[in-house]
C-alpha positions in Angstrom: -11.3 16.5 -9.3 -10.8 18.6 -11.9 -7.3 20.1 -11.0 -4.3 19.7 -13.0 -1.5 17.6 -12.0 1.0 20.8 -12.0 -1.5 22.6 -9.2 -1.8 19.4 -7.0 1.5 17.9 -7.4 4.5 19.5 -9.0 7.3 16.9 -9.8 6.1 14.4 -7.1 3.5 11.9 -9.3 4.9 8.9 -10.6 2.0 7.8 -12.3 -1.4 9.4 -12.8 -4.8 7.9 -14.0 -8.3 8.8 -14.0 -9.5 7.6 -10.6 -5.8 7.6 -9.1 -2.3 8.8 -8.5 1.2 7.4 -7.4 3.7 9.6 -5.8 6.8 9.4 -4.1 6.7 10.5 -0.6 9.5 13.1 0.3 8.6 13.9 4.2 7.0 11.8 6.9 5.8 14.5 9.0 4.2 12.6 11.6 4.6 8.8 11.3 1.8 6.6 12.2 1.9 4.8 15.6 1.4 1.7 13.3 4.8 2.6 11.6 7.6 0.1 12.4 11.5 0.0 11.2 11.8 -2.4 8.2 14.0 -5.3 8.6 15.1 -5.7 5.4 17.9 -3.7 4.3 17.0 -3.9 0.7 13.5 -1.8 1.9 11.9 0.8 -0.3 14.3 -0.4 -3.3 13.4 -3.9 -4.6 9.7 -3.9 -3.9 9.5 -7.4 -2.4 8.3 -6.2 1.0 6.5 -2.7 0.2 4.3 -2.9 3.4 7.5 -3.9 5.8 7.4 -0.5 7.3 4.0 -1.6 9.0 2.9 -3.1 12.1 2.3 -6.6 11.0 -1.2 -6.9 11.9 -1.9 -3.6 9.9 0.4 -5.2 6.9 -2.5 -7.6 7.0 -5.6 -5.7 7.4 -3.9 -3.4 4.4 -3.4 -6.7 2.1 -7.0 -7.9 2.5 -8.4 -4.5 1.6 -6.1 -4.4 -1.4 -7.4 -7.7 -2.3 -11.2 -7.0 -1.8 -10.6 -3.8 -3.9 -9.0 -5.8 -6.8 -11.6 -8.1 -7.4 -14.9 -5.5 -6.5 -13.4 -2.4 -8.3 -10.9 -3.2 -10.7 -12.4 -6.5 -11.7 -16.1 -5.7 -11.1 -16.7 -8.8 -9.6 -19.4 -9.5 -6.9 -21.4 -12.0 -5.5 -18.8 -14.1 -3.5 -17.1 -14.6 -0.1 -13.3 -13.4 -0.1 -11.4 -15.3 2.8 -9.8 -13.5 5.4 -5.6 -13.6 4.7 -4.2 -16.1 7.3 -1.8 -14.9 9.6 1.6 -16.5 10.2 4.0 -16.9 13.5 7.0 -16.4 11.3 7.0 -13.1 9.7 10.3 -13.2 8.5 12.2 -15.8 6.9 15.8 -15.7 7.8 
């Protein structure tokens, strides 16, 4: 993008790479309709359930995109079919 870190994201960036950046969300101005209340009391702290604030159907779509992106862009792999992520009836094990 050509802009510097200080101009775009003063003090909010956790990691800055050539093609992406990771930042900390400071405020949710308008939550998505697909946003849900996380059930785990440790959500946001331990990292084991990073997408738990997404509706389950949206979680599956997001995870599918992540898998495809890792193989195609990060790994440079192509010429094969990536199977769809399987859904479960029991979303939480309590």
